[in-house]
N, C-alpha and C positions, 0 to 999 in steps of 0.2 A: 935226448934222453930216450933210452929204450924202455918199452913198457913191460911190466911184469904182468903178463896176461893171466896167469894162474891166480894171482892175488886179485886182480880186477874182476875176474869171474865170480869170485866169492861175493862181490857186492850185488850180484844179480841172481838171486835164488832160482828164478825160473829156468836158468840155463842148465840146471841139474835135473830138469823134468825128463821123463821118459815118454815117448810117443810110440804106441804099438811095441812096447817093450824094447824100444831102441832109444839111445841117448838123443835128446833133441839137438838138431843142428838148425839153428834159426838164421835163415838167410832171407828174411823178409823185412829188413830194417828200413828199406825205402818206404814201406807202408806205415810202419811204426816201430820205434825202438823200445827195448826193454828198459825197465826203471830200476836204478840202483836203490839199495836199502835206505840211504839217506833221504831220498825224495819221498819214499812211502812213509818213513818215520816223521818227516817234517809235516806231511799232511795229517798223519795220525795225531801228532802233538798239537797241531793247530786246532783240530776238532775237540780234542780233550782239554785244552788249556786256555785257548783264547777265542773260541768261536763266538762271535758277535758281529752284527752288521756294521760295515765300515763307513767312515766319513760322516756318520749321522748321530752318533751318541757322545754324550759328555761322560759317560761311565767308563771305568777303567778297561773293561774287556774290549769295548768298541775301540778305544784309543790304541790298545795293544795290537788288535787285529789290523787296524788302519796303518799303524807303524810298520808291521811286518809286510803288509801288501806293498806299501810305498818303498820299502827297502828292496823288494824284488824288482820294482820298476827301476830303481837305481842300478841294481845288478845287471839288468837287461841293457840299460843305457850304456853302462861301462863295457859290456860284452861286445856290443857292436860300435862302441865309441860314438854314440850320438852326442850332440852338443848339450842337449837339455833333456831331463827326464819328462818334461811336458810334451815332448815330441814322440814319446812312446805311448801308444794306445793299445789297451787290451781288447781283444775280440775273442771269439770262440775258435778261431783257426785261420789258416791262410785263406780259405775260401771266403770267410766273412770279411777278412781284411781287403781282399780283392773287390768284393761287392761294395764294401764301404767306399773305396776309392773310385770305383766305376760310377757309382750313383752320385756321390757328392761332387767329384771332380767334374763329371759331365754336366751336372746341373749348374755349376758355377761358371765353367769355362767353354762349354761346347754348344754349338748351334747345329741346326740341320746341315748336313753335308760335310761337317768336320770329320777328321780321320784320326783313328787310333791304329798304330802299327804294333803287330805281334809277330811271332815266328811260327814256322810250321811244326816246331817241336813242343808247343806249349801243352800244359795240362788243361783239362776242361775248365778249371777254376780261373784260368787266364784267357778263356775264350768266351764262355757263355755269359758272364756279366757284361761284357762289351756288346754281345749280341742283343742282350736285353736293352741296352742303351740305343742300339740301332732301332729297335721297335719303339722305344719311348721318345727318343730325341732326334732320330734320323741321323745319327753319326754313322760312319762307314768304317768297317774293319778291313785293314790291309795286312797281307801276310807276307813276311820275308821268307824266301825259300831256303832249303838246305840241300847239300849234295848227298851222294850215296853213302858217304862215310858218316853222315850225321853231323856235318859241319855246317854252321850258319854262314851264308854267303853275305858277308858284310857289305860288299859293293852293291849287291842287289837291294839290301835293306836301305842303304843310303839313297838309292834311286827312288825309293817309295816316298821319300820325304817331299812334301809339297807345302805351300803356304797354309794349307788346311790341316796340316798335321798338328795335333794338340798334345799327344803323349805317345811315348814308346814303352811297351810293357813286355818284358822278356825274362825268361827263366835264366837264372845263374847257371844251374846244372839241370840238364834234362833228366826227368825221372825214369825215362825209358833207355835212352842211349848212354847216359852218363857223361855226355858232352859238357865240358865247361866252356861256357860262352865268354867271349872277350868283352865283358861288360864295361871294362875301363874305356875301350875303344868306342863302344856304343854310346856311352855317356858323353864322351868327347865330341863325337859326331853330332849327337842330339843337341848338346848345349851350344855348339857352334851355330845352330839354327834357333836357339832360344826355346827348345822343346824339353820339357821335363821327362824323367825316366823313372819307371817303376821296376824294381827288381824282385822277382819271385825267388826267394832264398830258401824255400822249403826243403830243397835237396842239397843245399850247400852249407848252411850255417852250422851244421853238425860235423862237417868234414873240413872246412877251410876258414881261416881267419877272415873276418869281415870288419872293415873300418868304413863306416858310412861317410865320415868326413873326408877321408882320403879318396874314396870313390867319387864323392860328391853326387851320389844318387839323391833323387828327390823323394822317392818312397821306397820302402823295403818291407817285405812281408814274409813271415814264416810261422810254423806251428811248433808248439813246445813238445807235442807228443813225438815228434821226430827227432828231438834233441834230448832224449832221455828224461823228459818231463812228463807231466800229466796230460791227459786228453782234455779237450775242451777249452784250451787256452791258445790264442793266436796273438801275434805281435804285428802291429803296424807302426813302423817308423815313418814319419813324414816331416819334411821341413816345415818349420813353424809358419813361414810366409804363406804356404798353401793351406795348411790346416786352419789357420785363422780366417782365411777367406772362404773355405768350403763350408757349405751349410751342414748341419747335423744329419747323420744317416738315420737315426731313430730318435723318437721323443719319448719323454717320461721323466721319472725321477732322476736325480743326480746331475743330469745334463743341463739343468735350468739355472738361470740367475733369479728371475722373478716370474711368477705365473699369475695372470689375471685372465678373465674371459675376454678382455679387450686386447691384451697383448702379452706375449711371452718373450723374455730375453734369455739368452743362453749363458751357460757357465763358461769359465776359462778352460784352456787346454790343461790336461788332457780329457777333463771330465765332460766336455762338450760332446765327445764321441763315445761316451760310456754310459749310456742310458740304463737305468735300473741297477739292481744289486749285482755287482760283479761276482765272478766266480773266485772270490778272494782266497779260499782255501787252497785251490789249485794254483792260483797265482803265487802264493807263498811257496808251494812245492816247486814251481818253475824256477824261482830264484835259486833254490837249493841245487837243482839240476845243473844250472849254468856254473855255479860255484864248483860243482864236481868236475865238470868238463874243463874248467880253467885250471884246476889243480892237476889234472893229468896232462894238459897242454895240447892245443890244436895242432901245433907243428908235429908233435910226436904222434898224434892220432893220424894225421895225414900220411906221414912217412910209413906207418905200419899198414894202414889201409891200402896204400899204393902197392905195398908188397903183396898183400892178399890178392889184389886185383890182377897184378902181373902174373902171379903164379897160377891162379884160376884160369885166366885167359889162355895162357900157354898150354895148360893141360886140356882145356876144352877144345882147342884147335887141333889137337891130335886125334879127335874123334871124327870118324868118316861122316860125311853128309850133315855136319853141324855147321850152322851159319850164325855168326854174331852180328847183331844190329847195333851199330855205334862203334866205329873203329878208328876214331880220331886218337891222336897221341895224347892230347890233353883232356883226360876224363877222370871222373870220380868213380867211387866204388860200387858201380852197378854194371851187370852184364845181362843183356837180354839176348836170347838165342832161340832158334828152332832147329830141330832135327828133321830132315826130310822123311816124310811118311809117318811122323808121329805128331798127333795133335797136342797142342800145348797143354790143354786140360788133362789129357791122358798122362803126359809127363809129370805134371804137377801132382796128380792124385797118386801116381805110383811112387814118386819120391816121398810123399807124405807117409805112405805105408812103411817106408824105411826110416821114419823119424826126421825127415828133411823138409823144412818149411821154406817154400819159395812162392812167389806170386805168378799167377798166370792170367791171361786175358789182354785186354787193350790198355790197361793201366790208366784209364781216364785220359787217353790220348788218341782217340779214334782218328782224327785227321792225320796224325803221324803214321798210324797203321795204314791208312789209305795211301799215303805217300809211298810206302814200301810194298803196297799191294798184298798185305797180309791181314789176317783177322786179329792176331795177338801173338804174344811171345811168352816164353818162360823167363822170369826175371829173378836173378839172384843178386841180392844187395847186402853189403857187408858193413859191419860195425867194428870198433876197436876190441870188442870182447870175443870176436870170432878168432879161429885158429887155422893154421896150416893143416892140422890134422882134420879139422872139420871140412876143409876144402877137399882133402883126399877122400873123405867119406862121400861127399857130394859127387865128385868125379866118378868114383866107383859106382855110385848109384845110377848116374846117367849112362855109363857104359853098360851096366846090367840091363837097363831098360832098352837101350839100343839093340843089345844082343837078343832080347826077347822078341823084338819086332822083326 
C-alpha cells in the first residue's frame, strides 16, 4: 500500500511550523518523533473525562482510567506479539527499562566475575547500567567489535561467549549508523549456549515489524516518544520466567502484596515492577499511537522510509569531501555524516537557520565515536511523514554550507 503523505502530514500540525521564516524540515526523528492529533486528543480526553488514580479506587472514574490503561497494555502486547500482557512493563523510557533489567537481572543471576556482552555501537543506555553493575556486583562488560562499514562482527561476538556469560544485550538498530543488526542470528547463537538476550528496540520498533515470539528474545525495550507517542513512557517486555524470578527494581505502592514491618510480599506481574502511581494518562496516549501506526502499516512505512534513505544517501554522496558513517546494505532511516573541514555543530546550526532540524554531537554513543576517531557527526533521521521535497531542501542546505566554507 502506498502512503498518502499529504494526508498523513495533516495529522501532525507541527510540520506546518516555520523556523526562521522557513518551512520546518524535521529530520531529528531518531531523537523523538512528532505526535499525531489522535494521540494528543486521547491525552486531552483522558485528563478531561476519566482522570483518576488507577488500580486503587472502587469509584467509576478510577475504574474507567484503569480500563483504558490496561487496554493500552493489551495494544502494546499485540503490537510486539507478546504472549501475555503481564509480560509488558511500563517504565519512563528505554533507559529506565535497561536499568531495571541490569539491576534486577544481575541481582538475581550474576556473581562477581560473570560477564555481559554488548556491542561497540551501543547507546549509553546499554553501556552505563552494566558499568554500574560492574561497580556494584563485579560483573564484567565485554564488547563485540564492528568493522569500518558499521557492521557487527558476529564471529567475534560468538568468540566472546564463555561459561561466565550471563546475558547478551544488543541494539536492533544503531541510533548512529542505522545498521540493522542480525538479532535473529544473535539470539540463535546465544540460546545455543543457554544465554538470554536483551534487544534495544528504541530505533527499530517504529520502522520494522517486531514479533517477540518469533524472535524468541528474552527482553525487549523501547520508548514511546520515538514511536509517535508521548514522552515519559517506556516499555519493557520480558519473558515471564525471568520476570517472576527477578527481584523488584523499586519499592513502594502498587508493587506490593502485603506490607508489615516484619515482612513485605510483592504483587504479581506486571505490577511487581510498577511501583507508585504510573503515568497512566500518557500510557493511554501510547496505546493510541500504536493504533495509528498499525492503521498505516509498518510494511508500508518501511518501504517508504527506505526510499527516502536511498534517495538522500545517493544525493549526499555527490557532495565533495562528505563521508557517511554506517554504509552497510541493511540499514534503517538514519544517515550520519561529516564534511571535511566543517564542524558538525556548525553544520547543524547553519541548517537550523534554514529551517532544517538535524541532530549533532556524539548521539549518546561516545565509544562508537572513539571507534571511528571522531568527536561527533551530523545525523539526519527520517519518518514516514517526511518527503522527497524535504530531502531536496536538506541537500541544497548542505551544499550551500559547503560552498560557504
